C-alpha positions in Angstrom: 61.0 16.0 108.6 59.4 18.2 105.9 61.9 16.9 103.3 60.7 13.4 103.6 57.1 14.4 102.8 58.1 16.4 99.8 60.5 13.9 98.1 57.6 12.0 96.3 56.5 15.3 94.6 58.0 14.5 91.2 55.9 11.3 91.1 52.7 13.1 92.2 53.3 15.6 89.4 52.8 12.8 86.8 49.3 12.1 88.1 48.1 15.7 87.8 45.7 16.4 85.0 46.9 18.5 82.0 44.4 21.2 82.7 45.1 22.3 86.2 43.0 24.6 88.2 44.5 27.8 89.5 44.2 26.5 93.0 46.1 23.3 92.0 48.8 25.3 90.3 49.2 27.5 93.3 49.4 24.5 95.6 52.0 22.9 93.5 54.1 26.1 93.3 53.8 26.4 97.0 54.9 22.8 97.6 57.9 23.2 95.2 59.0 26.4 96.9 58.7 24.5 100.3 60.7 21.6 98.8 63.4 24.0 97.5 63.6 25.8 100.9 63.7 22.6 102.9 66.5 21.1 100.8 68.7 24.2 100.7 72.1 23.7 102.5 71.9 25.0 106.0 74.6 27.5 107.1 77.9 25.8 107.8 78.7 25.7 111.5 81.4 28.2 112.6 85.0 27.2 112.6 86.0 25.9 116.1 89.2 27.4 117.5 91.1 26.7 120.7 93.2 29.3 122.4 94.9 27.9 125.6 96.1 30.3 128.3 98.0 30.0 131.5 99.6 32.2 134.2 102.2 34.2 132.5 100.6 34.1 129.0 101.3 37.2 127.0 97.9 39.0 127.1 98.3 41.0 123.9 98.9 37.9 121.9 96.0 35.9 123.5 93.5 38.7 123.4 94.2 39.9 119.8 94.0 36.3 118.5 90.7 35.7 120.3 89.2 39.1 119.2 90.2 38.9 115.6 89.0 35.3 115.1 85.7 36.0 116.7 85.3 39.0 114.4 85.6 36.5 111.6 82.8 34.4 113.1 84.9 31.7 114.6 83.7 29.8 117.7 86.7 30.5 119.9 87.1 28.6 123.2 89.6 30.1 125.6 90.8 27.2 127.8 93.0 27.4 130.9 95.9 25.1 131.4 95.8 25.9 135.1 93.5 24.4 137.8 91.2 27.4 137.6 89.7 29.4 134.7 91.1 32.6 136.2 94.5 33.4 134.9 97.1 36.0 135.8 98.7 36.9 132.5 101.9 38.9 132.1 102.0 42.6 133.2 99.2 42.1 135.7 96.5 41.6 133.1 93.9 39.2 134.4 91.9 36.9 132.0 89.1 34.5 132.6 88.9 31.4 130.4 85.7 29.8 129.1 86.8 26.3 130.2 89.7 24.2 131.4 91.8 22.2 129.0 90.4 19.0 130.4 86.9 20.1 129.4 87.8 20.3 125.7 90.0 17.2 125.4 87.5 15.4 123.2 86.6 18.4 121.1 87.6 18.6 117.4 89.0 22.0 116.4 89.7 23.6 113.1 92.5 25.6 114.6 94.6 25.6 117.8 96.6 28.8 118.5 99.1 29.0 121.3 100.0 32.5 122.7 103.5 33.1 124.0 104.8 34.7 127.2 106.7 33.2 130.1 106.1 31.2 132.1 102.8 30.7 130.1 104.5 29.0 127.2 106.2 26.6 129.5 103.0 25.7 131.3 101.3 25.0 128.0 104.3 22.8 127.0 104.0 20.9 130.2 100.3 20.3 130.0 100.0 16.7 128.9 96.3 17.1 127.8 97.1 20.1 125.6 100.1 18.3 124.1 97.8 15.3 123.2 95.2 17.7 121.7 97.8 19.5 119.5 99.5 16.3 118.4 96.2 14.8 117.4 95.5 18.1 115.4 98.8 17.8 113.6 98.4 14.1 112.9 95.0 14.7 111.4 96.3 17.4 109.1 94.6 20.2 111.1 95.7 23.8 111.4 97.8 24.7 114.4 99.8 27.9 115.2 101.9 29.6 117.9 103.4 33.0 118.5 106.3 34.5 120.4 108.0 31.9 122.7 105.4 29.2 122.1 106.8 27.9 118.7 110.1 27.1 120.3 109.0 26.3 123.8 105.9 24.2 123.0 105.6 23.2 119.4 109.3 22.6 119.0 109.5 20.5 122.2 106.6 18.4 121.0 108.3 17.7 117.7 105.7 19.5 115.7 108.0 21.7 113.6 110.1 19.0 112.0 111.1 20.0 108.5 108.9 23.1 108.6 109.8 26.8 108.3 109.1 28.5 111.6 109.8 31.7 113.4 109.4 32.9 117.0 110.4 35.7 119.4 113.9 36.9 118.4 115.6 35.8 121.6 114.1 32.3 121.2 115.1 31.8 117.6 118.1 29.7 118.5 115.9 27.5 120.7 113.9 26.3 117.8 114.7 22.6 117.3 117.4 21.7 114.8 115.0 19.8 112.6 113.0 23.0 112.0 113.9 25.6 109.3 114.6 28.8 111.1 113.3 32.0 109.5 112.9 35.6 110.8 109.7 36.6 109.0 107.0 38.4 111.0 104.5 35.7 110.2 105.5 32.3 108.7 103.1 29.9 107.1 104.2 26.4 106.1 101.4 24.2 105.1 99.1 23.8 108.1 101.4 25.5 110.6 101.5 29.3 111.3 104.1 30.9 113.5 104.9 34.5 114.5 107.3 36.6 116.5 105.6 38.6 119.3 103.1 41.1 120.6 103.9 43.5 117.8 103.1 40.9 115.1 99.9 39.6 116.8 97.5 41.5 114.5 99.3 40.3 111.4 99.4 36.7 112.8 95.7 36.8 113.6 94.6 38.0 110.2 96.8 35.3 108.6 94.9 32.7 110.7 91.6 34.2 109.5 92.8 33.8 105.9 93.9 30.2 106.5 90.5 29.4 108.0 88.2 31.4 105.7 90.2 32.7 102.7 91.6 36.1 101.7 88.2 37.8 101.2 87.1 37.2 104.7 90.6 38.2 106.0 90.3 41.5 104.2 86.8 42.0 105.4 87.9 41.6 109.0 91.1 43.6 108.7 89.5 46.7 107.0 87.5 48.0 110.0 90.5 47.5 112.4 92.4 50.4 110.9 95.6 48.4 110.5 98.9 49.9 109.4 99.6 50.1 105.7 103.1 48.7 106.2 103.9 46.5 109.3 107.3 46.6 111.0 108.2 50.1 110.1 109.0 52.9 112.5 105.9 54.5 114.0 105.1 58.2 114.3 102.3 60.5 115.6 101.1 64.0 114.9 101.5 66.6 117.6 100.1 70.2 117.8 100.4 72.7 120.6 103.1 70.6 122.2 103.7 70.8 126.0 105.9 68.6 128.2 104.2 65.6 129.7 105.5 65.2 133.3 104.8 63.2 136.4 106.2 63.1 139.9 107.9 60.0 141.4 105.6 57.4 139.8 103.4 57.7 136.7 99.8 57.1 137.6 97.4 56.2 134.8 93.7 55.2 135.0 92.2 53.0 132.4 88.4 52.5 132.9 86.7 49.4 131.3 83.1 48.4 130.9 81.0 45.8 129.3 81.5 46.2 125.6 85.0 47.8 125.9 87.2 46.9 122.9 89.5 44.3 124.5 92.3 44.6 122.1 92.6 48.4 122.8 92.4 48.0 126.6 94.9 45.1 126.7 97.5 46.8 124.5 97.3 50.1 126.5 97.5 48.4 129.9 100.3 45.9 128.8 102.5 48.5 127.1 102.2 51.2 129.7 103.0 48.7 132.5 106.1 47.6 130.5 107.1 51.3 130.6 106.9 51.1 134.5 103.7 53.1 134.8 101.3 52.3 137.6 98.1 51.5 135.6 94.9 51.2 137.5 92.2 49.3 135.6 88.8 50.3 137.0 85.4 48.8 136.1 82.5 51.3 135.6 80.1 48.4 136.1 78.9 47.1 139.5 81.3 44.2 139.5 85.0 43.8 138.8 84.7 41.4 135.8 83.5 42.9 132.6 82.6 41.1 129.3 84.4 43.0 126.5 83.2 43.6 123.0 84.3 40.2 121.6 83.3 38.4 124.8 86.7 38.3 126.4 86.3 38.4 130.2 88.5 41.0 131.8 88.6 41.5 135.6 89.5 45.0 136.7 91.7 46.0 139.6 89.0 47.9 141.4 85.6 49.5 140.9 85.4 53.0 139.6 83.9 54.1 143.0 87.3 53.3 144.6 89.4 54.5 141.6 87.9 58.1 141.7 89.5 58.6 145.1 93.0 58.6 143.6 94.9 61.1 141.6 96.1 60.4 138.1 98.6 61.9 135.7 96.7 60.5 132.8 93.2 59.1 132.2 92.8 56.9 129.1 89.5 55.6 127.6 89.6 52.5 125.4 86.9 52.2 122.7 84.2 49.8 121.8 80.8 51.3 121.2 78.9 49.8 124.1 81.8 50.4 126.4 82.1 54.0 125.3 78.4 54.5 125.9 78.8 53.1 129.4 81.6 55.6 130.0 79.4 58.4 128.7 76.6 57.3 131.1 78.9 57.2 134.1 78.5 60.5 136.0 81.5 59.7 138.2 83.8 59.1 135.3 82.6 62.2 133.4 83.1 64.3 136.5 86.6 62.9 137.0 87.4 63.5 133.3 86.1 67.1 133.5 88.2 67.9 136.5 91.2 66.3 134.8 90.8 68.5 131.7 89.9 71.7 133.6 93.1 71.4 135.7 95.2 71.0 132.6 96.1 67.4 133.4 96.4 64.7 130.7 93.6 62.7 129.3 93.0 60.7 126.1 90.7 58.3 124.3 90.7 55.9 121.3 88.2 54.5 118.8 84.6 55.3 119.7 85.4 57.1 123.0 86.7 60.5 121.6 83.3 61.0 119.8 80.9 59.2 122.1 82.4 60.4 125.4 84.7 63.4 125.0 82.9 65.2 122.3 79.5 64.5 123.8 80.5 66.0 127.1 82.3 69.1 125.8 85.7 67.7 126.6 87.0 68.4 123.1 86.2 72.1 123.1 89.0 74.0 121.5 90.8 70.8 120.8 91.8 68.8 117.7 91.0 65.1 117.8 90.6 61.9 115.9 88.4 58.9 116.4 87.1 55.7 114.8 86.6 56.6 111.1 82.9 55.8 111.1 82.4 58.1 114.0 84.5 61.1 113.0 81.4 62.9 111.7 80.4 63.3 115.3 83.5 65.5 116.0 82.8 69.2 115.8 86.3 69.8 114.5 87.3 67.2 112.0 90.3 69.0 110.6 92.9 66.5 112.0 90.7 63.4 112.2 92.6 61.5 109.5 95.6 61.1 111.8 96.2 57.7 113.4 97.4 59.2 116.6 97.0 62.9 117.5 98.4 64.8 120.5 97.0 68.3 121.1 98.6 69.7 124.3 97.3 67.6 127.2 95.0 65.5 125.0 95.8 62.3 123.0 93.3 60.6 120.7 93.5 57.7 118.2 91.5 55.7 115.7 90.9 52.1 116.6 92.3 48.6 117.4 95.0 48.8 114.7 96.3 52.1 116.1 96.4 51.0 119.7 100.0 50.1 119.8 101.0 53.4 118.2 98.7 55.1 120.7 100.4 53.5 123.7 103.9 54.0 122.3 103.2 57.7 121.7 102.3 58.0 125.3 105.6 56.3 126.3 107.4 58.7 124.0 105.7 61.8 125.5 106.7 60.7 129.0 110.0 59.0 128.5 111.4 60.1 125.2 111.7 58.8 121.7 114.5 56.4 122.3 112.7 54.6 125.1 109.6 54.3 123.0 111.6 52.9 120.1 113.4 50.4 122.4 110.0 49.2 123.7 108.6 49.0 120.2 111.6 46.7 119.3 111.0 44.6 122.3 107.4 44.1 121.2 108.6 43.3 117.7 106.4 46.1 116.5 109.3 47.6 114.5 
């Protein structure tokens, strides 16, 4: 190694003559610079994180955790507790893991985070290999966490909340073990254990995990671009101009296209929440295969290819963001043609994050409309007069700003179709408010 050759330099220096030639001085300076460079500390390896998933895992909780931690630079391994890496999460959302739990049994992690959902939490609880991994983490003083049902169903069952303050999904709070200290905070940190309540607290939970791993400065750095709410847990609202009734016939039909580089948080929240509201959501890949690799490398299989999806009729078409994904949408002639027909016929359409600017504006689909978009892309909007709004409805168009506004975006759609009370009830179920 270079360092070994350079270590004797101080001793060589003593043998140098007092009057050094320019070439000797230059050589010494070069050697010293090389020594300094070779002995500088190399960048620390990324923090290693395990996020186990199973059939019935809550997709919002899993995907947000993975996405946010990868934004922070963590090396996140998504591991399936099933026999296959392909998992059917709640609400028909499909996820593809990076590995099986058995593949990571000997790996040391800086953090293990369990998403909730049923029966996903029960499967995680019953996975002996995962139990051993998490118990080893706890015994070694490592950081571990769980959200929604998982604190009670998994951590509590394993005896890993003894004497600790913990929270969980409201209907599971009484199922926390008697030796835990029950609290109802949205995110609870007690030493090396972090717990949280549900899908609506997943962003707060994930940012808290970033802070535990990297510190507050990194957490703030990650949180800023996501356009988070100023105050979590409060009632949501949206801005509406030129209001019209949003209607559908017997069944609400919604198309959500996805592509490589789509923002997975946005897509997952939209799909999950609208399916909770009983909408028939078709997830269509604009790529030449069903499985796409999203912005933060989450693998999401679609229901069908866009070629098949364009044959159907939709009450609403919604574009998630993510810059590469939005560019793929913009380059898809079939999708643009479908959107143009949707808009020209007065039907409903919408977009979030990069897509209002990169897709709708670029193809003339915001003409005569007010819209918002991801803050750094609002300059691309011809009309920026309403661009500061988190969620904006203008007649048959709905637009929004980014990952941190996705839940408000989806709930605004629920409100437009089903009324304010139904949207509020769903928001409470999600523990968003």
